[in-house]
FINU-212972 format. One line per field, with one value per residue (C-alpha): x, y, z; chain; residue number from 1. Coordinates in nm, 3 decimals. Last residue first. Layout:
residues N
X <- (X,...)
Y <- (Y,...)
Z <- (Z,...)
cadena <- (A,...)
num <- (NUM,...)
This chain:
residues 504
X <- (9.076,8.975,9.218,9.082,9.267,9.291,9.586,9.543,9.676,9.920,10.081,9.906,10.062,10.282,10.611,10.537,10.265,10.191,9.857,9.774,9.433,9.357,9.022,9.050,8.775,8.684,8.839,9.139,9.256,9.524,9.886,9.970,10.326,10.460,10.613,10.604,10.816,10.943,10.955,11.105,11.014,11.246,11.484,11.795,11.707,11.533,11.611,11.312,11.374,11.261,10.987,10.940,10.634,10.637,10.429,10.052,9.792,9.453,9.136,9.035,9.393,9.575,9.880,10.017,10.348,10.602,10.811,11.054,11.354,11.270,11.301,11.541,11.348,11.005,11.116,10.860,10.612,10.563,10.442,10.498,10.300,10.456,10.235,10.346,10.083,10.142,10.063,10.419,10.494,10.789,11.078,11.305,11.064,10.817,10.583,10.298,10.249,10.104,10.218,10.062,10.194,10.176,10.022,10.037,10.248,10.224,9.867,9.782,9.480,9.195,9.121,9.161,9.399,9.463,9.128,8.749,8.613,8.243,8.074,7.784,7.424,7.131,6.773,6.526,6.148,5.919,5.628,5.761,6.028,6.403,6.576,6.808,7.172,7.258,7.459,7.743,7.883,8.159,8.145,8.414,8.372,8.338,8.379,8.637,8.912,8.737,8.817,8.614,8.546,8.326,8.435,8.172,8.274,8.035,8.090,7.863,7.579,7.508,7.451,7.510,7.586,7.627,7.800,7.968,8.292,8.303,8.639,8.681,9.028,9.087,9.251,9.584,9.801,9.566,9.710,9.486,9.710,10.069,10.010,10.323,10.116,10.350,10.594,10.334,10.365,10.056,9.970,9.706,9.397,9.149,8.799,8.642,8.546,8.472,8.426,8.197,7.913,7.906,8.091,8.074,8.304,8.119,8.302,8.126,8.330,8.216,8.441,8.784,8.870,8.991,9.136,9.130,9.362,9.181,9.328,9.178,9.233,9.091,8.928,8.640,8.392,8.605,8.829,8.813,9.021,8.928,9.219,9.363,9.124,9.092,9.288,9.541,9.878,10.227,10.143,10.267,9.971,9.934,9.643,9.498,9.779,9.837,9.714,9.875,10.093,9.787,9.510,9.161,9.028,8.746,8.523,8.173,8.063,7.770,7.703,7.435,7.339,6.994,6.926,6.597,6.394,6.033,5.811,5.750,6.049,6.076,6.436,6.574,6.915,7.213,7.536,7.841,8.058,8.423,8.675,9.032,9.284,8.975,8.604,8.326,8.006,7.699,7.454,7.092,6.906,6.532,6.420,6.186,6.198,6.114,6.042,6.276,6.296,6.553,6.482,6.795,6.927,7.263,7.446,7.768,8.064,8.318,8.060,8.205,7.872,7.589,7.574,7.269,7.102,7.084,6.767,6.784,6.507,6.492,6.783,6.762,6.732,6.892,6.750,6.957,6.773,6.999,7.210,7.546,7.381,7.025,6.946,7.192,7.163,7.287,7.570,7.941,8.186,8.561,8.772,8.776,9.122,9.285,9.508,9.289,9.019,8.759,8.385,8.152,7.779,7.551,7.185,7.048,7.269,7.426,7.545,7.885,8.108,8.422,8.471,8.730,8.669,9.002,9.151,9.230,9.391,9.342,9.005,8.864,8.507,8.262,7.933,7.763,7.397,7.199,7.008,6.803,6.445,6.289,5.973,6.094,6.088,6.325,6.575,6.890,6.983,7.300,7.542,7.675,7.769,7.533,7.599,7.384,7.169,7.006,6.847,6.619,6.529,6.333,6.482,6.208,6.259,6.269,6.219,6.372,6.598,6.749,6.695,6.751,6.545,6.629,6.421,6.572,6.442,6.637,6.815,7.184,7.318,7.323,7.105,6.994,7.197,7.372,7.323,7.610,7.678,7.913,8.099,8.352,8.168,8.258,7.899,7.979,7.824,7.588,7.428,7.591,7.469,7.817,7.930,7.718,7.671,7.841,7.699,8.017,8.002,7.676,7.807,8.122,7.932,7.674,7.339,7.036,6.741,6.887,6.703,6.426,6.304,6.390,6.194,6.329,6.037,6.080,5.965,5.632,5.666,5.332,5.206,5.243,5.620,5.564,5.398,5.698,5.944,5.766,5.755,6.121,6.217,6.044,6.149,6.448,6.269,6.150,5.859,5.747,5.864,5.755,5.417,5.408,5.031,5.017,5.209,5.183,5.056,5.374,5.602,5.420,5.417,5.788,5.867,5.660,5.796,5.716,5.614,5.251,5.220,5.298,5.636,5.635)
Y <- (7.855,8.039,8.056,8.132,8.231,8.173,8.275,8.189,8.472,8.397,8.152,7.818,7.550,7.262,7.397,7.721,7.705,7.894,7.808,7.810,7.747,7.733,7.713,7.607,7.698,7.498,7.387,7.190,7.137,7.366,7.269,7.491,7.584,7.684,7.967,8.075,8.380,8.491,8.840,9.001,9.363,9.636,9.820,9.712,9.604,9.274,8.979,8.741,8.409,8.110,7.846,7.633,7.411,7.089,7.120,7.121,6.938,7.035,7.086,7.186,7.287,7.248,7.396,7.347,7.521,7.458,7.685,7.578,7.584,7.940,8.072,8.357,8.467,8.478,8.664,8.943,8.904,8.950,8.685,8.689,8.461,8.362,8.159,8.007,7.889,7.582,7.549,7.476,7.802,7.726,7.970,7.776,7.574,7.837,7.918,8.163,8.429,8.504,8.738,8.783,9.041,9.142,8.833,8.846,8.661,8.689,8.809,9.172,9.189,9.366,9.739,9.747,9.936,10.266,10.423,10.372,10.155,10.066,9.955,9.708,9.667,9.505,9.444,9.262,9.316,9.026,9.130,8.960,8.702,8.750,8.443,8.240,8.192,8.559,8.711,8.936,9.169,9.217,9.382,9.435,9.573,9.944,10.134,10.412,10.159,10.048,9.720,9.525,9.164,9.129,8.998,8.928,8.828,8.682,8.654,8.371,8.290,8.159,8.376,8.753,8.783,9.129,9.426,9.323,9.506,9.585,9.710,9.954,10.036,10.388,10.506,10.684,10.435,10.486,10.834,10.899,11.173,11.068,10.709,10.502,10.225,10.018,10.314,10.520,10.271,10.179,9.824,9.696,9.860,9.638,9.515,9.412,9.143,9.108,8.889,8.652,8.490,8.172,8.139,8.013,8.195,8.243,8.330,8.467,8.509,8.676,8.580,8.698,8.798,9.133,8.996,9.043,8.868,8.665,8.688,8.483,8.529,8.237,8.297,8.048,8.333,8.432,8.731,8.809,9.022,9.077,9.206,9.475,9.766,10.093,9.945,10.012,9.846,9.868,10.155,10.181,9.983,9.714,9.515,9.163,8.957,9.185,8.960,8.894,9.206,9.429,9.534,9.685,9.625,9.861,9.883,9.826,9.753,9.575,9.583,9.316,9.169,9.016,8.715,8.543,8.849,8.742,9.038,9.382,9.334,9.585,9.670,9.814,9.974,10.073,10.181,10.322,10.500,10.510,10.735,10.613,10.888,11.081,11.119,10.989,10.936,10.806,10.641,10.557,10.372,10.298,10.046,9.952,9.623,9.436,9.693,9.943,10.200,10.322,10.614,10.777,10.921,11.101,11.172,11.372,11.285,11.465,11.703,12.022,12.207,11.956,11.832,11.925,11.603,11.556,11.372,11.208,11.082,10.856,10.627,10.368,9.994,9.865,9.528,9.285,9.066,8.804,8.741,8.881,9.112,8.994,9.259,9.520,9.734,10.066,10.076,10.133,10.287,10.239,10.523,10.874,11.007,10.933,11.156,11.121,10.859,10.816,10.805,10.702,10.640,10.439,10.375,10.465,10.756,11.004,11.003,11.170,11.143,11.304,11.595,11.844,12.160,12.347,12.539,12.240,12.061,11.695,11.605,11.957,11.825,11.797,11.618,11.574,11.518,11.369,11.419,11.721,11.844,11.994,12.096,12.454,12.502,12.788,12.593,12.790,12.798,12.607,12.748,13.027,12.791,12.770,12.865,12.689,12.751,13.044,12.796,12.692,12.344,12.321,12.189,12.033,12.096,11.802,11.893,11.724,12.021,12.028,11.797,11.920,11.749,11.642,11.504,11.301,11.299,11.051,11.196,11.191,11.061,11.415,11.629,11.681,11.913,11.801,11.961,12.043,11.983,12.137,11.973,12.049,12.344,12.713,12.813,12.982,12.712,12.479,12.346,12.504,12.837,12.997,12.685,12.781,12.443,12.422,12.344,12.294,11.919,11.898,12.091,11.880,11.552,11.637,11.796,11.669,11.724,12.034,12.323,12.089,12.021,11.673,11.350,11.090,11.096,10.846,10.489,10.387,10.048,9.899,9.993,9.817,9.875,10.253,10.233,10.046,10.281,10.589,10.442,10.339,10.693,10.848,10.596,10.779,11.115,11.388,11.621,11.819,12.130,12.284,12.382,12.288,12.293,11.982,11.762,11.395,11.481,11.686,11.393,11.150,11.404,11.465,11.095,11.020,11.309,11.677,11.926,11.827,11.884,12.254,12.401,12.735)
Z <- (8.801,9.116,9.406,9.746,10.062,10.431,10.646,11.012,11.222,11.495,11.734,11.689,11.915,11.794,11.934,11.749,11.484,11.164,10.998,10.630,10.476,10.101,9.925,9.558,9.313,9.002,8.681,8.552,8.914,9.057,9.114,9.407,9.490,9.832,10.027,10.393,10.454,10.794,10.939,11.248,11.302,11.174,11.407,11.226,10.868,10.814,10.588,10.579,10.745,10.537,10.570,10.257,10.211,10.010,9.694,9.708,9.500,9.359,9.559,9.914,9.999,10.329,10.500,10.853,10.897,11.173,11.391,11.662,11.428,11.328,11.682,11.602,11.294,11.461,11.773,11.755,11.469,11.096,10.854,10.479,10.249,9.914,9.676,9.347,9.100,8.888,8.518,8.397,8.218,7.992,7.964,8.198,8.409,8.512,8.803,8.785,9.049,9.391,9.665,10.009,10.252,10.618,10.783,11.162,11.413,11.790,11.742,11.829,12.055,11.879,11.860,11.480,11.250,11.074,11.154,11.161,11.444,11.413,11.733,11.749,11.859,11.686,11.806,11.579,11.616,11.527,11.302,10.995,11.073,11.045,10.905,11.128,11.033,11.077,10.790,10.902,10.636,10.378,10.034,9.768,9.417,9.490,9.169,9.119,9.044,8.726,8.552,8.802,8.899,9.211,9.551,9.816,10.167,10.419,10.792,10.896,11.130,11.477,11.780,11.784,12.152,12.297,12.134,11.811,11.721,11.349,11.216,10.925,10.793,10.682,10.357,10.408,10.214,9.918,9.856,9.553,9.410,9.490,9.385,9.444,9.601,9.820,9.829,10.022,10.303,10.508,10.386,10.629,10.481,10.667,10.592,10.919,11.162,11.532,11.840,11.656,11.857,11.649,11.321,10.962,10.716,10.386,10.063,9.753,9.434,9.113,8.821,8.707,9.062,9.198,9.519,9.893,10.135,10.407,10.755,11.039,11.414,11.609,11.945,11.922,11.862,11.567,11.521,11.149,10.916,10.552,10.351,10.122,10.161,9.969,9.677,9.402,9.440,9.290,9.062,8.704,8.576,8.309,8.440,8.399,8.558,8.855,9.138,9.474,9.470,9.444,9.205,9.199,9.548,9.648,9.955,10.083,10.442,10.600,10.973,10.944,10.604,10.593,10.369,10.461,10.558,10.627,10.556,10.709,10.936,11.225,11.313,11.636,11.612,11.830,11.660,11.840,11.587,11.687,11.515,11.564,11.622,11.722,11.653,11.881,11.680,11.865,11.627,11.703,11.428,11.410,11.154,10.876,10.686,10.366,10.093,10.253,10.535,10.788,11.021,11.159,11.485,11.499,11.824,11.866,12.083,12.308,12.455,12.609,12.593,12.509,12.154,11.943,11.832,11.456,11.354,11.013,10.787,10.479,10.558,10.288,10.249,9.928,9.824,9.623,9.376,9.216,9.521,9.633,9.884,9.952,10.212,10.337,10.645,10.785,10.535,10.574,10.327,10.267,10.136,10.280,10.371,10.703,10.919,11.228,11.177,10.907,10.838,10.560,10.532,10.310,10.396,10.049,9.935,10.176,10.538,10.574,10.881,11.025,10.787,10.902,11.108,11.124,11.420,11.645,11.349,11.264,11.422,11.438,11.389,11.100,11.034,10.695,10.618,10.335,10.009,10.113,10.100,9.790,9.976,10.017,9.633,9.542,9.333,9.250,8.879,8.788,8.523,8.745,9.027,9.327,9.691,9.945,10.253,10.079,9.838,10.128,10.239,10.563,10.891,11.105,11.477,11.720,12.086,12.393,12.469,12.121,11.827,11.469,11.205,10.850,10.563,10.281,9.923,9.709,9.405,9.502,9.165,9.008,9.239,9.598,9.822,10.135,10.476,10.707,11.077,11.331,11.616,11.891,12.032,12.021,11.943,11.611,11.401,11.591,11.271,10.969,10.835,10.824,10.634,10.335,10.164,9.828,9.483,9.274,9.345,9.149,8.849,8.829,8.851,8.586,8.668,8.481,8.715,8.885,8.716,8.588,8.943,9.073,9.100,9.342,9.589,9.866,9.824,9.980,10.147,10.246,10.597,10.930,10.921,10.927,11.268,11.414,11.248,11.386,11.736,11.720,11.610,11.912,12.179,12.325,12.319,12.084,12.149,11.839,11.655,11.327,11.450,11.816,11.831,11.613,11.865,11.771,11.424,11.384,11.458,11.230,10.948,10.986,10.986,10.676,10.478,10.519,10.249,10.248,10.622,10.581,10.680,10.858)
cadena <- (A,A,A,A,A,A,A,A,A,A,A,A,A,A,A,A,A,A,A,A,A,A,A,A,A,A,A,A,A,A,A,A,A,A,A,A,A,A,A,A,A,A,A,A,A,A,A,A,A,A,A,A,A,A,A,A,A,A,A,A,A,A,A,A,A,A,A,A,A,A,A,A,A,A,A,A,A,A,A,A,A,A,A,A,A,A,A,A,A,A,A,A,A,A,A,A,A,A,A,A,A,A,A,A,A,A,A,A,A,A,A,A,A,A,A,A,A,A,A,A,A,A,A,A,A,A,A,A,A,A,A,A,A,A,A,A,A,A,A,A,A,A,A,A,A,A,A,A,A,A,A,A,A,A,A,A,A,A,A,A,A,A,A,A,A,A,A,A,A,A,A,A,A,A,A,A,A,A,A,A,A,A,A,A,A,A,A,A,A,A,A,A,A,A,A,A,A,A,A,A,A,A,A,A,A,A,A,A,A,A,A,A,A,A,A,A,A,A,A,A,A,A,A,A,A,A,A,A,A,A,A,A,A,A,A,A,A,A,A,A,A,A,A,A,A,A,A,A,A,A,A,A,A,A,A,A,A,A,A,A,A,A,A,A,A,A,A,A,A,A,A,A,A,A,A,A,A,A,A,A,A,A,A,A,A,A,A,A,A,A,A,A,A,A,A,A,A,A,A,A,A,A,A,A,A,A,A,A,A,A,A,A,A,A,A,A,A,A,A,A,A,A,A,A,A,A,A,A,A,A,A,A,A,A,A,A,A,A,A,A,A,A,A,A,A,A,A,A,A,A,A,A,A,A,A,A,A,A,A,A,A,A,A,A,A,A,A,A,A,A,A,A,A,A,A,A,A,A,A,A,A,A,A,A,A,A,A,A,A,A,A,A,A,A,A,A,A,A,A,A,A,A,A,A,A,A,A,A,A,A,A,A,A,A,A,A,A,A,A,A,A,A,A,A,A,A,A,A,A,A,A,A,A,A,A,A,A,A,A,A,A,A,A,A,A,A,A,A,A,A,A,A,A,A,A,A,A,A,A,A,A,A,A,A,A,A,A,A,A,A,A,A,A,A,A,A,A,A,A,A,A,A,A,A,A,A,A,A,A,A,A,A,A,A,A,A,A,A,A,A,A,A,A,A)
num <- (504,503,502,501,500,499,498,497,496,495,494,493,492,491,490,489,488,487,486,485,484,483,482,481,480,479,478,477,476,475,474,473,472,471,470,469,468,467,466,465,464,463,462,461,460,459,458,457,456,455,454,453,452,451,450,449,448,447,446,445,444,443,442,441,440,439,438,437,436,435,434,433,432,431,430,429,428,427,426,425,424,423,422,421,420,419,418,417,416,415,414,413,412,411,410,409,408,407,406,405,404,403,402,401,400,399,398,397,396,395,394,393,392,391,390,389,388,387,386,385,384,383,382,381,380,379,378,377,376,375,374,373,372,371,370,369,368,367,366,365,364,363,362,361,360,359,358,357,356,355,354,353,352,351,350,349,348,347,346,345,344,343,342,341,340,339,338,337,336,335,334,333,332,331,330,329,328,327,326,325,324,323,322,321,320,319,318,317,316,315,314,313,312,311,310,309,308,307,306,305,304,303,302,301,300,299,298,297,296,295,294,293,292,291,290,289,288,287,286,285,284,283,282,281,280,279,278,277,276,275,274,273,272,271,270,269,268,267,266,265,264,263,262,261,260,259,258,257,256,255,254,253,252,251,250,249,248,247,246,245,244,243,242,241,240,239,238,237,236,235,234,233,232,231,230,229,228,227,226,225,224,223,222,221,220,219,218,217,216,215,214,213,212,211,210,209,208,207,206,205,204,203,202,201,200,199,198,197,196,195,194,193,192,191,190,189,188,187,186,185,184,183,182,181,180,179,178,177,176,175,174,173,172,171,170,169,168,167,166,165,164,163,162,161,160,159,158,157,156,155,154,153,152,151,150,149,148,147,146,145,144,143,142,141,140,139,138,137,136,135,134,133,132,131,130,129,128,127,126,125,124,123,122,121,120,119,118,117,116,115,114,113,112,111,110,109,108,107,106,105,104,103,102,101,100,99,98,97,96,95,94,93,92,91,90,89,88,87,86,85,84,83,82,81,80,79,78,77,76,75,74,73,72,71,70,69,68,67,66,65,64,63,62,61,60,59,58,57,56,55,54,53,52,51,50,49,48,47,46,45,44,43,42,41,40,39,38,37,36,35,34,33,32,31,30,29,28,27,26,25,24,23,22,21,20,19,18,17,16,15,14,13,12,11,10,9,8,7,6,5,4,3,2,1)
């Protein structure tokens, strides 16, 4: 039996509520909210990050060699659609996380034991039952009915990842971000998880989590429904400890190293290296925006003002192996992540952060919703949205969508003349045949633009119609140029609005 000293804040709160239950306590719809509300009245107390000497200095290979014993997984051998694993602490995963299993309205604390894991010969098992865990992992036969594949992993601060059928892990989501892109970013963390045992025949699994940070606490309820597209339904109630000026709602992190629109800094045999290639937005006014991603030379923050957005997400739109030519990383199989707000989100902005990087293993892209109004201490905030992980997004397909953006320098003979050439390819049914009815509306915040060309793109039988919009930008001596391109048919918008940024 676990003693009180070995439990974290959530465990102690649960057991105080029902001391006679020992390791179990009543659990209901309001349990996590009650814990988060009480916790918000106290100063933030970060979780223990200290580790026993045996695992304090593990390297990456040693850590990944510690394997959970799948025979001890949650709900193993019960012929259900889901099982759950526990993740060991060590290497970068140092935060202490506590885990409960919920069944029949009772929450049972899950103690750490070295017998839950197998250890490599050069790592000594830790016997301390208070060690806790670093996160949880959920599995389901999403690709093969006889094989349990990972469908979600929660580990590190409030980060989690998921994927759809046939995908490989790439983009990550977070429970909440604060101050992203600013001088003092705050990283809220999930410090407790409750895994709810699925009922027989259940098509989805529920995870509850307690979020905590210097500025806010929160109760999260996530329903995970895996499939061709895996959907995670998120409901949360947050309790600000202080005024939060810069919250990031439904934040996500990804990587863009290089692509057709920017290869100047890298000599690489691959055509593209990225987990996501564009930010897609469906505004409250009904516009569909596409913003290609970049690996800029300086940090770039873009804000797209909106009111009651219909959705946004970082997409991996290019799905051909030939676009990447990487037989190991298989970037064409990385999932897109689309946020579908539930209810009215009011005024705010979709924000995009792009950070220079020379390392394709580091996330350098972030996107999130920033409400216009600050969150005030003592006033609960309710959030609801759905996360769609898969090859695309559940939005209406515009009549014309952007499928490629290419950028390069222009020359007169051998002389570089200082202009930048842009080629934007649109795809859509009937575009080539109705070319004479199409017009292009292009604007730039700085610099000057050449006349626009609109050309049909040769297509093989069975391929979708494409057209190319091309133009030259003469940039200013310094500064940032924001570009906007809109394709119209008979004067009416017909597809995605291409927006981009060029930094001198």
